[in-house]
Structure formats: C-alpha cells, structure tokens
PDB file of N, CA, C and O in Angstrom:
ATOM      1  N   MET A   1       3.228  69.735 -65.238  1.00  0.00           N
ATOM      2  CA  MET A   1       2.475  71.213 -65.633  1.00  0.00           C
ATOM      3  C   MET A   1       1.098  71.094 -64.758  1.00  0.00           C
ATOM      4  O   MET A   1       0.606  70.021 -64.406  1.00  0.00           O
ATOM      5  N   LYS A   2       0.646  72.190 -64.514  1.00  0.00           N
ATOM      6  CA  LYS A   2      -0.716  72.254 -63.751  1.00  0.00           C
ATOM      7  C   LYS A   2      -1.789  72.321 -64.870  1.00  0.00           C
ATOM      8  O   LYS A   2      -1.713  72.987 -65.903  1.00  0.00           O
ATOM      9  N   GLU A   3      -2.817  71.498 -64.471  1.00  0.00           N
ATOM     10  CA  GLU A   3      -3.780  71.450 -65.350  1.00  0.00           C
ATOM     11  C   GLU A   3      -4.516  72.783 -65.016  1.00  0.00           C
ATOM     12  O   GLU A   3      -4.520  73.418 -63.962  1.00  0.00           O
ATOM     13  N   PHE A   4      -5.306  73.101 -66.524  1.00  0.00           N
ATOM     14  CA  PHE A   4      -5.864  74.122 -66.866  1.00  0.00           C
ATOM     15  C   PHE A   4      -6.993  74.169 -67.878  1.00  0.00           C
ATOM     16  O   PHE A   4      -7.068  73.314 -68.760  1.00  0.00           O
ATOM     17  N   HIS A   5      -7.758  75.026 -67.779  1.00  0.00           N
ATOM     18  CA  HIS A   5      -9.269  75.263 -68.673  1.00  0.00           C
ATOM     19  C   HIS A   5      -8.912  76.167 -69.540  1.00  0.00           C
ATOM     20  O   HIS A   5      -8.181  77.149 -69.417  1.00  0.00           O
ATOM     21  N   GLN A   6      -9.634  75.647 -70.650  1.00  0.00           N
ATOM     22  CA  GLN A   6      -9.413  76.606 -71.743  1.00  0.00           C
ATOM     23  C   GLN A   6     -10.678  76.473 -72.511  1.00  0.00           C
ATOM     24  O   GLN A   6     -11.471  75.545 -72.351  1.00  0.00           O
ATOM     25  N   SER A   7     -10.854  77.654 -73.531  1.00  0.00           N
ATOM     26  CA  SER A   7     -12.476  77.529 -74.078  1.00  0.00           C
ATOM     27  C   SER A   7     -11.971  76.743 -75.507  1.00  0.00           C
ATOM     28  O   SER A   7     -10.787  76.721 -75.843  1.00  0.00           O
ATOM     29  N   ARG A   8     -12.847  76.230 -76.136  1.00  0.00           N
ATOM     30  CA  ARG A   8     -12.901  75.253 -77.601  1.00  0.00           C
ATOM     31  C   ARG A   8     -11.999  75.709 -78.267  1.00  0.00           C
ATOM     32  O   ARG A   8     -10.950  75.103 -78.482  1.00  0.00           O
ATOM     33  N   LYS A   9     -12.291  76.931 -78.723  1.00  0.00           N
ATOM     34  CA  LYS A   9     -12.178  77.671 -79.826  1.00  0.00           C
ATOM     35  C   LYS A   9     -10.968  78.532 -79.718  1.00  0.00           C
ATOM     36  O   LYS A   9     -10.663  79.149 -80.739  1.00  0.00           O
ATOM     37  N   SER A  10     -10.214  78.684 -78.645  1.00  0.00           N
ATOM     38  CA  SER A  10      -8.507  78.994 -78.136  1.00  0.00           C
ATOM     39  C   SER A  10      -7.425  78.442 -77.976  1.00  0.00           C
ATOM     40  O   SER A  10      -7.282  77.264 -77.645  1.00  0.00           O
ATOM     41  N   HIS A  11      -6.577  79.212 -78.188  1.00  0.00           N
ATOM     42  CA  HIS A  11      -5.702  78.381 -78.187  1.00  0.00           C
ATOM     43  C   HIS A  11      -3.858  78.636 -76.859  1.00  0.00           C
ATOM     44  O   HIS A  11      -3.689  79.619 -76.137  1.00  0.00           O
ATOM     45  N   ARG A  12      -3.252  77.902 -76.934  1.00  0.00           N
ATOM     46  CA  ARG A  12      -2.445  78.854 -75.919  1.00  0.00           C
ATOM     47  C   ARG A  12      -1.032  77.968 -76.165  1.00  0.00           C
ATOM     48  O   ARG A  12      -1.049  76.911 -76.795  1.00  0.00           O
ATOM     49  N   LEU A  13      -0.025  78.440 -75.687  1.00  0.00           N
ATOM     50  CA  LEU A  13       1.475  78.293 -75.907  1.00  0.00           C
ATOM     51  C   LEU A  13       2.289  78.103 -74.523  1.00  0.00           C
ATOM     52  O   LEU A  13       2.382  79.095 -73.800  1.00  0.00           O
ATOM     53  N   VAL A  14       2.840  76.977 -74.142  1.00  0.00           N
ATOM     54  CA  VAL A  14       3.344  76.601 -72.903  1.00  0.00           C
ATOM     55  C   VAL A  14       4.555  76.210 -73.223  1.00  0.00           C
ATOM     56  O   VAL A  14       4.928  75.308 -73.973  1.00  0.00           O
ATOM     57  N   SER A  15       5.473  77.411 -72.220  1.00  0.00           N
ATOM     58  CA  SER A  15       7.262  76.837 -72.481  1.00  0.00           C
ATOM     59  C   SER A  15       7.458  75.893 -71.503  1.00  0.00           C
ATOM     60  O   SER A  15       6.543  75.688 -70.705  1.00  0.00           O
ATOM     61  N   VAL A  16       8.326  75.377 -71.436  1.00  0.00           N
ATOM     62  CA  VAL A  16       8.545  74.110 -70.548  1.00  0.00           C
ATOM     63  C   VAL A  16      10.079  74.088 -70.221  1.00  0.00           C
ATOM     64  O   VAL A  16      10.443  75.098 -70.822  1.00  0.00           O
ATOM     65  N   ALA A  17      11.025  73.644 -69.731  1.00  0.00           N
ATOM     66  CA  ALA A  17      12.157  73.278 -69.225  1.00  0.00           C
ATOM     67  C   ALA A  17      12.496  72.211 -69.339  1.00  0.00           C
ATOM     68  O   ALA A  17      11.848  71.609 -68.483  1.00  0.00           O
ATOM     69  N   ILE A  18      13.388  71.209 -70.074  1.00  0.00           N
ATOM     70  CA  ILE A  18      13.581  70.160 -70.044  1.00  0.00           C
ATOM     71  C   ILE A  18      15.153  69.710 -69.387  1.00  0.00           C
ATOM     72  O   ILE A  18      16.178  69.983 -70.012  1.00  0.00           O
ATOM     73  N   MET A  19      15.186  69.022 -68.112  1.00  0.00           N
ATOM     74  CA  MET A  19      16.381  69.008 -67.435  1.00  0.00           C
ATOM     75  C   MET A  19      17.028  67.565 -67.880  1.00  0.00           C
ATOM     76  O   MET A  19      16.379  66.605 -68.293  1.00  0.00           O
ATOM     77  N   GLY A  20      18.160  67.613 -67.741  1.00  0.00           N
ATOM     78  CA  GLY A  20      19.171  66.077 -67.771  1.00  0.00           C
ATOM     79  C   GLY A  20      20.029  66.105 -66.883  1.00  0.00           C
ATOM     80  O   GLY A  20      20.557  67.196 -66.667  1.00  0.00           O
ATOM     81  N   SER A  21      20.463  64.890 -66.056  1.00  0.00           N
ATOM     82  CA  SER A  21      21.321  64.671 -65.255  1.00  0.00           C
ATOM     83  C   SER A  21      22.106  63.381 -65.301  1.00  0.00           C
ATOM     84  O   SER A  21      21.528  62.417 -64.798  1.00  0.00           O
ATOM     85  N   LYS A  22      23.110  63.206 -65.721  1.00  0.00           N
ATOM     86  CA  LYS A  22      23.720  61.867 -65.802  1.00  0.00           C
ATOM     87  C   LYS A  22      23.031  60.923 -67.002  1.00  0.00           C
ATOM     88  O   LYS A  22      22.528  59.806 -66.886  1.00  0.00           O
ATOM     89  N   VAL A  23      23.202  61.866 -68.346  1.00  0.00           N
ATOM     90  CA  VAL A  23      22.951  61.148 -69.305  1.00  0.00           C
ATOM     91  C   VAL A  23      23.519  60.175 -70.022  1.00  0.00           C
ATOM     92  O   VAL A  23      24.288  60.721 -70.813  1.00  0.00           O
ATOM     93  N   PRO A  24      23.541  58.802 -70.178  1.00  0.00           N
ATOM     94  CA  PRO A  24      24.093  58.127 -70.621  1.00  0.00           C
ATOM     95  C   PRO A  24      24.607  58.333 -72.126  1.00  0.00           C
ATOM     96  O   PRO A  24      23.694  58.379 -72.951  1.00  0.00           O
ATOM     97  N   LEU A  25      25.675  58.442 -72.537  1.00  0.00           N
ATOM     98  CA  LEU A  25      26.445  58.472 -74.220  1.00  0.00           C
ATOM     99  C   LEU A  25      26.475  57.171 -74.777  1.00  0.00           C
ATOM    100  O   LEU A  25      27.564  56.629 -74.962  1.00  0.00           O
ATOM    101  N   TYR A  26      25.434  56.611 -75.062  1.00  0.00           N
ATOM    102  CA  TYR A  26      25.588  55.137 -75.685  1.00  0.00           C
ATOM    103  C   TYR A  26      26.095  55.200 -77.030  1.00  0.00           C
ATOM    104  O   TYR A  26      25.307  55.649 -77.862  1.00  0.00           O
ATOM    105  N   GLY A  27      27.245  54.847 -77.432  1.00  0.00           N
ATOM    106  CA  GLY A  27      28.024  54.670 -78.568  1.00  0.00           C
ATOM    107  C   GLY A  27      28.910  55.530 -78.872  1.00  0.00           C
ATOM    108  O   GLY A  27      29.539  55.683 -79.920  1.00  0.00           O
ATOM    109  N   SER A  28      28.931  56.082 -77.913  1.00  0.00           N
ATOM    110  CA  SER A  28      29.773  57.447 -77.753  1.00  0.00           C
ATOM    111  C   SER A  28      31.603  57.645 -78.447  1.00  0.00           C
ATOM    112  O   SER A  28      32.247  58.493 -79.065  1.00  0.00           O
ATOM    113  N   GLY A  29      31.852  56.038 -77.758  1.00  0.00           N
ATOM    114  CA  GLY A  29      33.370  55.925 -78.258  1.00  0.00           C
ATOM    115  C   GLY A  29      34.017  56.552 -77.281  1.00  0.00           C
ATOM    116  O   GLY A  29      33.786  57.559 -76.611  1.00  0.00           O
ATOM    117  N   ALA A  30      35.270  55.396 -77.349  1.00  0.00           N
ATOM    118  CA  ALA A  30      36.687  56.290 -76.253  1.00  0.00           C
ATOM    119  C   ALA A  30      37.084  57.222 -76.681  1.00  0.00           C
ATOM    120  O   ALA A  30      37.404  57.945 -75.738  1.00  0.00           O
ATOM    121  N   SER A  31      37.339  57.840 -77.896  1.00  0.00           N
ATOM    122  CA  SER A  31      37.713  59.011 -78.159  1.00  0.00           C
ATOM    123  C   SER A  31      37.301  60.235 -77.331  1.00  0.00           C
ATOM    124  O   SER A  31      38.120  61.154 -77.354  1.00  0.00           O
ATOM    125  N   LEU A  32      36.236  60.419 -76.633  1.00  0.00           N
ATOM    126  CA  LEU A  32      35.077  61.435 -75.756  1.00  0.00           C
ATOM    127  C   LEU A  32      35.911  61.448 -74.525  1.00  0.00           C
ATOM    128  O   LEU A  32      36.246  62.524 -74.030  1.00  0.00           O
ATOM    129  N   SER A  33      36.225  60.434 -74.062  1.00  0.00           N
ATOM    130  CA  SER A  33      37.091  60.322 -72.573  1.00  0.00           C
ATOM    131  C   SER A  33      38.311  60.982 -72.509  1.00  0.00           C
ATOM    132  O   SER A  33      38.927  61.235 -73.544  1.00  0.00           O
ATOM    133  N   SER A  34      38.834  61.364 -71.149  1.00  0.00           N
ATOM    134  CA  SER A  34      40.113  61.998 -71.000  1.00  0.00           C
ATOM    135  C   SER A  34      40.280  61.440 -69.636  1.00  0.00           C
ATOM    136  O   SER A  34      39.589  60.645 -69.000  1.00  0.00           O
ATOM    137  N   THR A  35      41.633  62.209 -69.290  1.00  0.00           N
ATOM    138  CA  THR A  35      42.091  61.622 -67.985  1.00  0.00           C
ATOM    139  C   THR A  35      41.130  62.477 -66.921  1.00  0.00           C
ATOM    140  O   THR A  35      41.049  61.991 -65.793  1.00  0.00           O
ATOM    141  N   THR A  36      40.586  63.393 -67.117  1.00  0.00           N
ATOM    142  CA  THR A  36      40.030  63.930 -65.643  1.00  0.00           C
ATOM    143  C   THR A  36      38.363  63.378 -66.288  1.00  0.00           C
ATOM    144  O   THR A  36      37.382  63.851 -65.714  1.00  0.00           O
ATOM    145  N   GLY A  37      38.192  62.638 -67.169  1.00  0.00           N
ATOM    146  CA  GLY A  37      36.357  61.894 -67.327  1.00  0.00           C
ATOM    147  C   GLY A  37      35.743  63.011 -67.957  1.00  0.00           C
ATOM    148  O   GLY A  37      34.578  62.731 -68.240  1.00  0.00           O
ATOM    149  N   MET A  38      36.020  64.013 -68.244  1.00  0.00           N
ATOM    150  CA  MET A  38      35.043  64.967 -69.045  1.00  0.00           C
ATOM    151  C   MET A  38      35.255  64.992 -70.655  1.00  0.00           C
ATOM    152  O   MET A  38      36.343  65.001 -71.233  1.00  0.00           O
ATOM    153  N   PRO A  39      34.569  64.997 -70.969  1.00  0.00           N
ATOM    154  CA  PRO A  39      34.627  64.930 -72.559  1.00  0.00           C
ATOM    155  C   PRO A  39      35.563  66.552 -72.942  1.00  0.00           C
ATOM    156  O   PRO A  39      35.324  67.688 -72.535  1.00  0.00           O
ATOM    157  N   THR A  40      36.652  66.054 -73.864  1.00  0.00           N
ATOM    158  CA  THR A  40      37.246  67.682 -74.216  1.00  0.00           C
ATOM    159  C   THR A  40      36.687  67.815 -75.400  1.00  0.00           C
ATOM    160  O   THR A  40      36.888  69.008 -75.627  1.00  0.00           O
ATOM    161  N   LEU A  41      35.846  67.184 -76.747  1.00  0.00           N
ATOM    162  CA  LEU A  41      35.382  67.670 -77.734  1.00  0.00           C
ATOM    163  C   LEU A  41      33.878  67.824 -77.516  1.00  0.00           C
ATOM    164  O   LEU A  41      33.212  67.272 -76.640  1.00  0.00           O
ATOM    165  N   PRO A  42      33.343  68.891 -78.708  1.00  0.00           N
ATOM    166  CA  PRO A  42      31.866  68.730 -79.063  1.00  0.00           C
ATOM    167  C   PRO A  42      30.992  67.479 -78.872  1.00  0.00           C
ATOM    168  O   PRO A  42      31.516  66.404 -79.163  1.00  0.00           O
ATOM    169  N   VAL A  43      30.074  67.480 -78.544  1.00  0.00           N
ATOM    170  CA  VAL A  43      29.370  65.996 -78.191  1.00  0.00           C
ATOM    171  C   VAL A  43      27.586  66.157 -78.958  1.00  0.00           C
ATOM    172  O   VAL A  43      26.473  66.576 -78.642  1.00  0.00           O
ATOM    173  N   PRO A  44      28.316  65.485 -80.156  1.00  0.00           N
ATOM    174  CA  PRO A  44      26.459  65.918 -80.823  1.00  0.00           C
ATOM    175  C   PRO A  44      25.481  64.729 -79.821  1.00  0.00           C
ATOM    176  O   PRO A  44      25.751  63.690 -79.217  1.00  0.00           O
ATOM    177  N   LEU A  45      24.261  65.535 -80.046  1.00  0.00           N
ATOM    178  CA  LEU A  45      23.292  64.546 -79.076  1.00  0.00           C
ATOM    179  C   LEU A  45      21.862  64.873 -79.943  1.00  0.00           C
ATOM    180  O   LEU A  45      21.405  65.906 -80.433  1.00  0.00           O
ATOM    181  N   ASN A  46      21.505  63.801 -79.895  1.00  0.00           N
ATOM    182  CA  ASN A  46      19.942  63.807 -80.713  1.00  0.00           C
ATOM    183  C   ASN A  46      19.237  63.595 -79.202  1.00  0.00           C
ATOM    184  O   ASN A  46      19.806  63.234 -78.172  1.00  0.00           O
ATOM    185  N   LEU A  47      17.733  63.953 -79.403  1.00  0.00           N
ATOM    186  CA  LEU A  47      16.868  63.723 -78.156  1.00  0.00           C
ATOM    187  C   LEU A  47      15.682  63.756 -78.860  1.00  0.00           C
ATOM    188  O   LEU A  47      15.109  64.649 -79.486  1.00  0.00           O
ATOM    189  N   ASN A  48      15.380  62.362 -78.583  1.00  0.00           N
ATOM    190  CA  ASN A  48      13.908  61.807 -79.370  1.00  0.00           C
ATOM    191  C   ASN A  48      13.034  61.859 -77.961  1.00  0.00           C
ATOM    192  O   ASN A  48      13.484  61.437 -76.896  1.00  0.00           O
ATOM    193  N   PHE A  49      11.647  62.473 -78.127  1.00  0.00           N
ATOM    194  CA  PHE A  49      10.887  62.417 -76.671  1.00  0.00           C
ATOM    195  C   PHE A  49       9.381  63.096 -77.522  1.00  0.00           C
ATOM    196  O   PHE A  49       9.200  63.967 -78.372  1.00  0.00           O
ATOM    197  N   VAL A  50       8.351  61.996 -76.624  1.00  0.00           N
ATOM    198  CA  VAL A  50       7.050  62.382 -77.045  1.00  0.00           C
ATOM    199  C   VAL A  50       6.244  63.079 -75.935  1.00  0.00           C
ATOM    200  O   VAL A  50       6.088  62.598 -74.812  1.00  0.00           O
ATOM    201  N   MET A  51       5.744  64.267 -76.354  1.00  0.00           N
ATOM    202  CA  MET A  51       4.760  65.279 -75.738  1.00  0.00           C
ATOM    203  C   MET A  51       3.332  64.219 -75.537  1.00  0.00           C
ATOM    204  O   MET A  51       2.833  63.549 -76.440  1.00  0.00           O
ATOM    205  N   ARG A  52       2.930  64.276 -74.325  1.00  0.00           N
ATOM    206  CA  ARG A  52       1.423  63.600 -73.944  1.00  0.00           C
ATOM    207  C   ARG A  52       0.688  64.958 -73.943  1.00  0.00           C
ATOM    208  O   ARG A  52       1.082  65.959 -73.344  1.00  0.00           O
ATOM    209  N   SER A  53      -0.456  64.860 -74.709  1.00  0.00           N
ATOM    210  CA  SER A  53      -1.574  65.675 -73.696  1.00  0.00           C
ATOM    211  C   SER A  53      -3.257  65.361 -73.906  1.00  0.00           C
ATOM    212  O   SER A  53      -3.771  64.810 -74.879  1.00  0.00           O
ATOM    213  N   ARG A  54      -3.819  65.793 -72.902  1.00  0.00           N
ATOM    214  CA  ARG A  54      -5.154  64.910 -73.215  1.00  0.00           C
ATOM    215  C   ARG A  54      -6.352  66.217 -72.773  1.00  0.00           C
ATOM    216  O   ARG A  54      -6.175  67.202 -72.057  1.00  0.00           O
ATOM    217  N   ALA A  55      -7.442  65.817 -73.424  1.00  0.00           N
ATOM    218  CA  ALA A  55      -8.227  67.129 -73.405  1.00  0.00           C
ATOM    219  C   ALA A  55      -9.643  66.434 -72.947  1.00  0.00           C
ATOM    220  O   ALA A  55     -10.023  65.414 -73.522  1.00  0.00           O
ATOM    221  N   ASN A  56     -10.496  67.098 -71.765  1.00  0.00           N
ATOM    222  CA  ASN A  56     -11.314  66.683 -71.830  1.00  0.00           C
ATOM    223  C   ASN A  56     -12.481  67.860 -72.559  1.00  0.00           C
ATOM    224  O   ASN A  56     -12.465  69.073 -72.346  1.00  0.00           O
ATOM    225  N   VAL A  57     -13.377  67.182 -73.380  1.00  0.00           N
ATOM    226  CA  VAL A  57     -14.597  67.432 -74.069  1.00  0.00           C
ATOM    227  C   VAL A  57     -15.822  66.669 -73.478  1.00  0.00           C
ATOM    228  O   VAL A  57     -15.919  65.479 -73.177  1.00  0.00           O
ATOM    229  N   LEU A  58     -16.855  67.818 -73.386  1.00  0.00           N
ATOM    230  CA  LEU A  58     -18.564  67.734 -73.000  1.00  0.00           C
ATOM    231  C   LEU A  58     -18.269  67.116 -71.318  1.00  0.00           C
ATOM    232  O   LEU A  58     -18.797  66.106 -70.852  1.00  0.00           O
ATOM    233  N   GLY A  59     -17.259  68.055 -70.576  1.00  0.00           N
ATOM    234  CA  GLY A  59     -17.153  67.480 -69.462  1.00  0.00           C
ATOM    235  C   GLY A  59     -16.067  66.327 -69.326  1.00  0.00           C
ATOM    236  O   GLY A  59     -14.909  66.394 -69.740  1.00  0.00           O
ATOM    237  N   LYS A  60     -16.728  65.128 -68.589  1.00  0.00           N
ATOM    238  CA  LYS A  60     -15.464  64.030 -69.272  1.00  0.00           C
ATOM    239  C   LYS A  60     -15.930  62.881 -69.670  1.00  0.00           C
ATOM    240  O   LYS A  60     -15.554  61.727 -69.467  1.00  0.00           O
ATOM    241  N   LEU A  61     -17.107  63.494 -70.473  1.00  0.00           N
ATOM    242  CA  LEU A  61     -17.309  62.093 -71.434  1.00  0.00           C
ATOM    243  C   LEU A  61     -16.620  61.759 -72.066  1.00  0.00           C
ATOM    244  O   LEU A  61     -16.345  60.569 -71.914  1.00  0.00           O
ATOM    245  N   VAL A  62     -15.980  62.393 -73.012  1.00  0.00           N
ATOM    246  CA  VAL A  62     -14.871  62.400 -74.205  1.00  0.00           C
ATOM    247  C   VAL A  62     -13.792  62.751 -73.951  1.00  0.00           C
ATOM    248  O   VAL A  62     -13.611  63.939 -73.685  1.00  0.00           O
ATOM    249  N   LYS A  63     -12.794  61.898 -73.948  1.00  0.00           N
ATOM    250  CA  LYS A  63     -10.829  62.320 -73.338  1.00  0.00           C
ATOM    251  C   LYS A  63     -10.295  61.585 -74.520  1.00  0.00           C
ATOM    252  O   LYS A  63     -10.176  60.361 -74.585  1.00  0.00           O
ATOM    253  N   PRO A  64      -9.956  62.521 -75.529  1.00  0.00           N
ATOM    254  CA  PRO A  64      -9.127  62.492 -76.890  1.00  0.00           C
ATOM    255  C   PRO A  64      -7.708  62.836 -75.833  1.00  0.00           C
ATOM    256  O   PRO A  64      -7.611  63.531 -74.821  1.00  0.00           O
ATOM    257  N   LYS A  65      -6.612  61.926 -76.662  1.00  0.00           N
ATOM    258  CA  LYS A  65      -4.973  62.200 -76.163  1.00  0.00           C
ATOM    259  C   LYS A  65      -4.510  62.269 -77.431  1.00  0.00           C
ATOM    260  O   LYS A  65      -4.635  61.495 -78.380  1.00  0.00           O
ATOM    261  N   TYR A  66      -3.764  63.671 -77.268  1.00  0.00           N
ATOM    262  CA  TYR A  66      -2.470  63.758 -78.486  1.00  0.00           C
ATOM    263  C   TYR A  66      -1.212  63.580 -78.221  1.00  0.00           C
ATOM    264  O   TYR A  66      -0.814  63.791 -77.075  1.00  0.00           O
ATOM    265  N   TYR A  67      -0.374  63.175 -79.183  1.00  0.00           N
ATOM    266  CA  TYR A  67       0.831  62.853 -79.332  1.00  0.00           C
ATOM    267  C   TYR A  67       1.855  63.737 -80.183  1.00  0.00           C
ATOM    268  O   TYR A  67       1.589  64.191 -81.296  1.00  0.00           O
ATOM    269  N   LYS A  68       2.751  63.870 -79.679  1.00  0.00           N
ATOM    270  CA  LYS A  68       3.913  64.874 -80.639  1.00  0.00           C
ATOM    271  C   LYS A  68       5.079  64.353 -80.268  1.00  0.00           C
ATOM    272  O   LYS A  68       5.630  64.265 -79.171  1.00  0.00           O
ATOM    273  N   ARG A  69       5.417  63.972 -81.499  1.00  0.00           N
ATOM    274  CA  ARG A  69       7.283  63.217 -81.439  1.00  0.00           C
ATOM    275  C   ARG A  69       7.877  64.507 -81.518  1.00  0.00           C
ATOM    276  O   ARG A  69       7.238  65.422 -82.038  1.00  0.00           O
ATOM    277  N   ILE A  70       8.870  64.670 -81.127  1.00  0.00           N
ATOM    278  CA  ILE A  70       9.488  66.134 -81.205  1.00  0.00           C
ATOM    279  C   ILE A  70      11.092  65.203 -81.327  1.00  0.00           C
ATOM    280  O   ILE A  70      11.467  64.174 -80.764  1.00  0.00           O
ATOM    281  N   HIS A  71      11.735  66.082 -82.291  1.00  0.00           N
ATOM    282  CA  HIS A  71      13.124  65.441 -82.792  1.00  0.00           C
ATOM    283  C   HIS A  71      14.051  66.661 -82.269  1.00  0.00           C
ATOM    284  O   HIS A  71      13.482  67.750 -82.189  1.00  0.00           O
ATOM    285  N   CYS A  72      15.144  66.611 -81.978  1.00  0.00           N
ATOM    286  CA  CYS A  72      16.163  67.830 -81.358  1.00  0.00           C
ATOM    287  C   CYS A  72      17.622  67.209 -81.362  1.00  0.00           C
ATOM    288  O   CYS A  72      18.050  66.345 -80.597  1.00  0.00           O
ATOM    289  N   SER A  73      18.421  67.973 -82.606  1.00  0.00           N
ATOM    290  CA  SER A  73      19.713  67.816 -82.635  1.00  0.00           C
ATOM    291  C   SER A  73      20.499  68.502 -82.054  1.00  0.00           C
ATOM    292  O   SER A  73      20.182  69.640 -82.401  1.00  0.00           O
ATOM    293  N   ILE A  74      21.296  68.573 -81.414  1.00  0.00           N
ATOM    294  CA  ILE A  74      22.076  69.520 -80.211  1.00  0.00           C
ATOM    295  C   ILE A  74      23.339  69.130 -80.543  1.00  0.00           C
ATOM    296  O   ILE A  74      23.693  68.237 -81.312  1.00  0.00           O
ATOM    297  N   THR A  75      24.232  70.182 -79.632  1.00  0.00           N
ATOM    298  CA  THR A  75      25.956  69.838 -80.111  1.00  0.00           C
ATOM    299  C   THR A  75      26.222  70.087 -78.372  1.00  0.00           C
ATOM    300  O   THR A  75      25.798  71.184 -78.007  1.00  0.00           O
ATOM    301  N   LEU A  76      26.758  69.369 -77.428  1.00  0.00           N
ATOM    302  CA  LEU A  76      27.000  70.177 -76.458  1.00  0.00           C
ATOM    303  C   LEU A  76      28.344  70.250 -76.032  1.00  0.00           C
ATOM    304  O   LEU A  76      28.882  69.206 -75.663  1.00  0.00           O
ATOM    305  N   ASP A  77      29.074  71.479 -76.022  1.00  0.00           N
ATOM    306  CA  ASP A  77      30.089  71.701 -75.784  1.00  0.00           C
ATOM    307  C   ASP A  77      30.737  71.817 -74.333  1.00  0.00           C
ATOM    308  O   ASP A  77      30.005  72.141 -73.398  1.00  0.00           O
ATOM    309  N   PRO A  78      31.922  71.593 -74.146  1.00  0.00           N
ATOM    310  CA  PRO A  78      32.478  70.922 -72.903  1.00  0.00           C
ATOM    311  C   PRO A  78      32.231  71.909 -72.086  1.00  0.00           C
ATOM    312  O   PRO A  78      31.595  71.924 -71.032  1.00  0.00           O
ATOM    313  N   LYS A  79      33.021  73.091 -72.898  1.00  0.00           N
ATOM    314  CA  LYS A  79      33.396  74.401 -71.837  1.00  0.00           C
ATOM    315  C   LYS A  79      32.135  75.330 -71.475  1.00  0.00           C
ATOM    316  O   LYS A  79      32.237  76.456 -70.989  1.00  0.00           O
ATOM    317  N   LYS A  80      30.592  74.500 -71.879  1.00  0.00           N
ATOM    318  CA  LYS A  80      29.994  75.369 -71.617  1.00  0.00           C
ATOM    319  C   LYS A  80      28.495  74.375 -70.909  1.00  0.00           C
ATOM    320  O   LYS A  80      27.302  74.651 -71.041  1.00  0.00           O
ATOM    321  N   LEU A  81      29.120  73.200 -70.168  1.00  0.00           N
ATOM    322  CA  LEU A  81      28.153  72.027 -69.468  1.00  0.00           C
ATOM    323  C   LEU A  81      27.417  72.451 -68.352  1.00  0.00           C
ATOM    324  O   LEU A  81      26.779  71.612 -67.715  1.00  0.00           O
ATOM    325  N   GLY A  82      27.412  73.858 -67.960  1.00  0.00           N
ATOM    326  CA  GLY A  82      26.612  74.369 -67.240  1.00  0.00           C
ATOM    327  C   GLY A  82      25.732  74.951 -67.291  1.00  0.00           C
ATOM    328  O   GLY A  82      24.763  74.963 -66.533  1.00  0.00           O
ATOM    329  N   ALA A  83      26.033  75.793 -68.620  1.00  0.00           N
ATOM    330  CA  ALA A  83      24.763  76.575 -68.999  1.00  0.00           C
ATOM    331  C   ALA A  83      23.397  75.876 -69.915  1.00  0.00           C
ATOM    332  O   ALA A  83      23.414  74.705 -70.295  1.00  0.00           O
ATOM    333  N   GLN A  84      22.398  76.702 -70.140  1.00  0.00           N
ATOM    334  CA  GLN A  84      21.513  76.000 -70.904  1.00  0.00           C
ATOM    335  C   GLN A  84      21.601  76.226 -72.154  1.00  0.00           C
ATOM    336  O   GLN A  84      22.288  77.115 -72.656  1.00  0.00           O
ATOM    337  N   VAL A  85      20.745  75.247 -72.882  1.00  0.00           N
ATOM    338  CA  VAL A  85      20.742  75.055 -74.527  1.00  0.00           C
ATOM    339  C   VAL A  85      19.753  75.416 -75.073  1.00  0.00           C
ATOM    340  O   VAL A  85      18.779  74.686 -74.884  1.00  0.00           O
ATOM    341  N   SER A  86      19.556  76.565 -75.905  1.00  0.00           N
ATOM    342  CA  SER A  86      18.149  76.815 -76.348  1.00  0.00           C
ATOM    343  C   SER A  86      17.762  75.574 -77.196  1.00  0.00           C
ATOM    344  O   SER A  86      18.692  75.254 -77.936  1.00  0.00           O
ATOM    345  N   LEU A  87      16.871  74.927 -77.289  1.00  0.00           N
ATOM    346  CA  LEU A  87      16.151  74.223 -78.137  1.00  0.00           C
ATOM    347  C   LEU A  87      14.991  74.703 -79.164  1.00  0.00           C
ATOM    348  O   LEU A  87      14.235  73.954 -79.782  1.00  0.00           O
ATOM    349  N   LYS A  88      15.015  75.945 -79.202  1.00  0.00           N
ATOM    350  CA  LYS A  88      14.028  76.875 -80.065  1.00  0.00           C
ATOM    351  C   LYS A  88      14.480  76.243 -81.673  1.00  0.00           C
ATOM    352  O   LYS A  88      13.752  75.645 -82.465  1.00  0.00           O
ATOM    353  N   ASN A  89      15.629  76.535 -81.789  1.00  0.00           N
ATOM    354  CA  ASN A  89      15.761  76.540 -83.521  1.00  0.00           C
ATOM    355  C   ASN A  89      16.535  75.010 -83.694  1.00  0.00           C
ATOM    356  O   ASN A  89      17.225  74.848 -84.701  1.00  0.00           O
ATOM    357  N   SER A  90      16.448  74.237 -83.004  1.00  0.00           N
ATOM    358  CA  SER A  90      16.947  72.887 -83.093  1.00  0.00           C
ATOM    359  C   SER A  90      16.404  71.601 -83.098  1.00  0.00           C
ATOM    360  O   SER A  90      17.041  70.547 -83.097  1.00  0.00           O
ATOM    361  N   CYS A  91      14.701  71.803 -83.104  1.00  0.00           N
ATOM    362  CA  CYS A  91      13.983  70.468 -82.841  1.00  0.00           C
ATOM    363  C   CYS A  91      12.579  70.916 -84.234  1.00  0.00           C
ATOM    364  O   CYS A  91      12.094  71.870 -84.842  1.00  0.00           O
ATOM    365  N   THR A  92      12.507  69.730 -84.114  1.00  0.00           N
ATOM    366  CA  THR A  92      11.313  69.374 -85.258  1.00  0.00           C
ATOM    367  C   THR A  92      10.312  68.586 -84.619  1.00  0.00           C
ATOM    368  O   THR A  92      10.657  67.865 -83.682  1.00  0.00           O
ATOM    369  N   TYR A  93       8.913  68.624 -85.051  1.00  0.00           N
ATOM    370  CA  TYR A  93       8.033  68.134 -84.542  1.00  0.00           C
ATOM    371  C   TYR A  93       6.954  67.091 -85.507  1.00  0.00           C
ATOM    372  O   TYR A  93       6.267  67.725 -86.307  1.00  0.00           O
ATOM    373  N   ASP A  94       6.798  65.935 -85.501  1.00  0.00           N
ATOM    374  CA  ASP A  94       5.604  65.609 -86.110  1.00  0.00           C
ATOM    375  C   ASP A  94       4.133  65.667 -85.791  1.00  0.00           C
ATOM    376  O   ASP A  94       3.307  65.269 -86.613  1.00  0.00           O
TER     377      ASP A  94
END
C-alpha cells in the first residue's frame, strides 16, 4: 500500500485484496484428494493474519505502531476455485 498523509481527526477506509497461491492444507486428510489431484468436497479454511500499521506523530518524533489480528472462516468450493471469495461477512478482528 502506498504511503499517505492524513489529518489527525479524520479517518479512512482502505480496501485490500488478499491473494494466495498453492496454500498448503495441513491436516486436511486423505479424503480431500482424488484421482485428478483436485478436491471434490468443499474445504473449510481458517485465515489468521495480522495487519500492521504505523503512524508518524509530530513529524517523525513519535511513531506508534498498531496491530489488528484478523480471523476469517471461509469454505472453498472446488467448483469455484478461480473465483474471488468475499471476506466481508466471514471475518472478525480483535
């Protein structure tokens, strides 16, 4: 994400896209594999990640850091593997 400047009493929403390629499914079991190598059943997937941000206050004298832990529970459908999955209603954050 590009760096941006913002006044102290304002707020901004930023949308981001999360992409994954060849994500290992640890502990998924042998029932997910098939003769073609593609899963045949829907696969439940938990995404856990940390979003980090930093602010410069008083120029560069004070640099507070902010961390948000985000947890998403989604189900990947093997018929829609190339399509985008919306995380809007499936994520919670602390």
